[in-house]
Structures are given as C-alpha cells and as structure tokens.
N, C-alpha and C positions, 0 to 999 in steps of 0.2 A: 715100687708100684703103688699107685695111688687109687684108692677106691671111693667112688662118690655114690651117695644115695640121693637120688633126685625124685622130686614129687611134682607132678604136674599139677599146676593150680588154674583152674578156669574161672574167670571172672565173667559173670552175666552182665552183658551191655545192653540186653534188649530192654527197651523202655515198658513199663506197665502203662498202656494206654487204654483209659476207661470209656471206650466207645460208647457203652450204653448211657453215659452221663452227659453226653453231647446233646444239644438241640439246635435247631434252626428257628429262628424267629421271624414269623411273617405279620405284616400289617398291611390292611388295604381299607381305603374309603371308598365306598360305593353308593350310589343313588338309593333313596329309600325304596323299598319294594322291588328292588331290581339288583340282586347280589352280583350279577355278571357285568353291571353296568359300572367298570371301575374307573375312579377318577384319580386315586393316588395309590402308589404300592411301595413297600419297602421291606428290607430283609436284613438280618444280621445273624450273628451267632452267639450262643450262650452255653452255660453250664449248669447242671443240677448241684446246688449247694444246700438244699434242705428237702424235706418231705414234699413241700410244694413251693420252693423258691428257686428262682434263676438268676444267676449273675450275668450280667453283660455290661456293655459299655453304656455310659450315661447318654451319649448322643443318639443311641437307638431309642431311648424312652423319651428323649427330647423330640425325636422325629413324630413319635406317636402323639405327644401332646400337641404338636402342631397340627397333625391330622384331626385330632379331635376339636381343636380351635376353629379349625376350617370347617369341619362338618356342623358345629354350633352355629356359625354364621351364613350357613347356606339357606336358601329360601325355603327348601323342603326338609330340611334337617337330615342331611346326608348320615349314613351309618359307618361306623368304624369296628372293624374286627381285628382282633390282635390273637394270633394262635402260636403255640409252641409244639414243634413237631420233634419227636424222637425218631431215631434212624429205623426203628421197627414199625414205624406208621403210627404210632399212638399220637394222638393230637389233643391239646388241652387250650381252652380259652385262657388268656392271661390279661392281667392288668399291672401297672406300675405300683410296686409297694413303696420305695422312696429312691430318690436320686441325689447324687452328690455332683452338682455340676462342674466345680472347679477341678475335681479329680477325676471326671469322667467315669463314674461308677454308678450302676444301677441294680436294684434288686426288682425282681416281678415276682408276682404270686400267681399260681394256677388255681383253676375252679375245683381241682381234686388232687388227691394225693398222685405223685409221681411214682412210676414203677422203678425208675432208675435209683441207684445209690448216689447219695450225694459225693462229690469229690472234696476231700480235705484241702485246707490251706496249709502249705509246707510250715514248719516251725522254724525255718531259717531260709535266707536267700542263698542262692548258688554263688559260688566264687566265680570270678571273671574268667571267661573262656569255656565253662562248662556248657555240655550240650544241652539243649532243651528242645521240647516238641510242642506242636499244637494242633488241635483238630479245628476244623474251620469249614466255612461254606462260601469260599470265593466266588462271586458272581452268582451266587445262589446254587452252586453245584454241590449238591448233598441230597441224600434220599434214602430209601430202604437199602439197607446193606452197603452204603456208599457215603464214607466220610473222608474227605482229603486230609492227609496228615503231613505236616511239613516239619523241618528240624533246621536248628540253627544253634546260635550261642549266645550266652549272656555276656553283653558288652560292658556292663556297669550301671551305675546309677547313684542315687542318694535316697533320703528318707521320704521323698516325694514321688519319685519316678524311677522307672528302670528302662533299659534300652536292651533290646534284643535284635540279633541280625536272622530274622527269619522272613521268608517271602509272604507277602499279604497282598490283598486285593479288595475293593470294595465288596462287602458281604461278609468279609472276615472279622469285622468289628465285633467285639465282645467275646471273641474265641479265646479259650483258655491256654495259658502257656503253662507247660508242665515240666516238673523235674523227672529223672528217671523211674521215680517210684510211682508216678502217675498224680502227684500233688500240685496244687495250684501255687505259682510263684508270680503269676502276672496274667494280664489279659491285653488282647489288641485293642489299643485305644486310638492310636493316631499312626499314619503310615506315612513314611518319607515319600513325598510326591516325585522327587527326583530320582530316588532309588528305592524300589518297593521292597528291598530285603533288609530295611531298618524300621522297626516297629518300636513306638513309645508305650510304655504301660505305667499305670498306676503302680506305686511300690507294693510289695507283698504286704508290708505293714499296714499300708492303706487299706487294701482290700481286707484284710484280716480284721481291723478295727470296724470297718463298716458292715462286714457281715455279722460279727459277733454283737454288734449293737442291736439286732434283731433275734438274738438267741433266746 
C-alpha cells in the first residue's frame, strides 16, 4: 500500500494592474478667445512615474511642439492646451519636461501634484514568452471608470528596444507595458502597420535611465 501526502499549491496569475496611475493625454490648438474653435487635436496615453511626472512616447510631445509652432506662426497667436486626464476625472495642465527623440521617450510635468501613485520601473526585463499587460486609450477610448486593458507576450529585444505582441491602435502611443507585478517594462512607441499586434518599445533600461536622470 502506498500513501501519498499531497498539498495543493495555488499560483496567483492575476496581474496587478495599477489603473489609478494611467492617464490620457489630450492636446488641442484653438483660436484665441474661442476655446471651442478647434484647429488641431491630438491624444495619447501615459503613466504616472513621479509626483508630477508623466511618462509617454516622444512623438506625443513632438506633436505638441508642432502645435505650439503652428500657434506661434498664426496671425492671431492661437492657443494650445495640453491636459492630463486620470480615469477618476481629475484633470491637470501639462507641459513637456524633456524628450529623447531617438528613443521616442518623453516626460511631461503637471501644474500640481498628481493623486495617483507612481508606477516603478521593473528591476529586470522579462524572459521571452512571458505574458505582459498594457493600459491604453486606443482611438481615444478611455474615461471615468473605463481603461482598456490588453495582454500579449514579450517577444525579445536588445539594449535599445523591445518587441511585444500586444494589440495597439493610434491613441495607444505612450501606454505602459507592464509585468505581472504592475511594473513598467516598456511603453507603446511604434505599431506595426501591417499587423497591429506587434509593438516596438524603448528598452526597459532606456526608460529607467531617462526617468532616473530627473530624480
């Protein structure tokens, strides 16, 4: 007769998604003295990484720069407004802090302290095939109590960039890519035009070094 002592082991595979730390970034250029007279609009995704700092894609900030340049060249000096929206409907004015064009990373700063806790950068990159998650505002879809969450896998990369197989769409740019602990391992930088389930990100190390340079 054989006796066996068996113990059930439960492994928690539910990711820690820090919803409160996701933001949607909105920019608009409008005619002076007519805030409803819109001339240009843009939107993207971002993440709280400091008490008043937002991490997003560099081309989001580059788009704002272009709006500001267009406004400066207008005959009546158009206005540009950039706002950061938390999913609980807290809204902050924001400006660019710094941009790294070649790595497509940008930090923005808000006009007052953000209520959400910062999301940390992971201490190491995931192994290939690991499941990852992202919060994003594809096509501007996000709002109070609404943040689309997608998942995929880490496909690989090098010291400069990482590749993930997650779905994305315009408006997703700047969205954080997270490990199961809810730590940042990447952000949505470029989307494969032929297959929207392949995303290019700056490497985790590039993100860490850029953010830490402003600590």
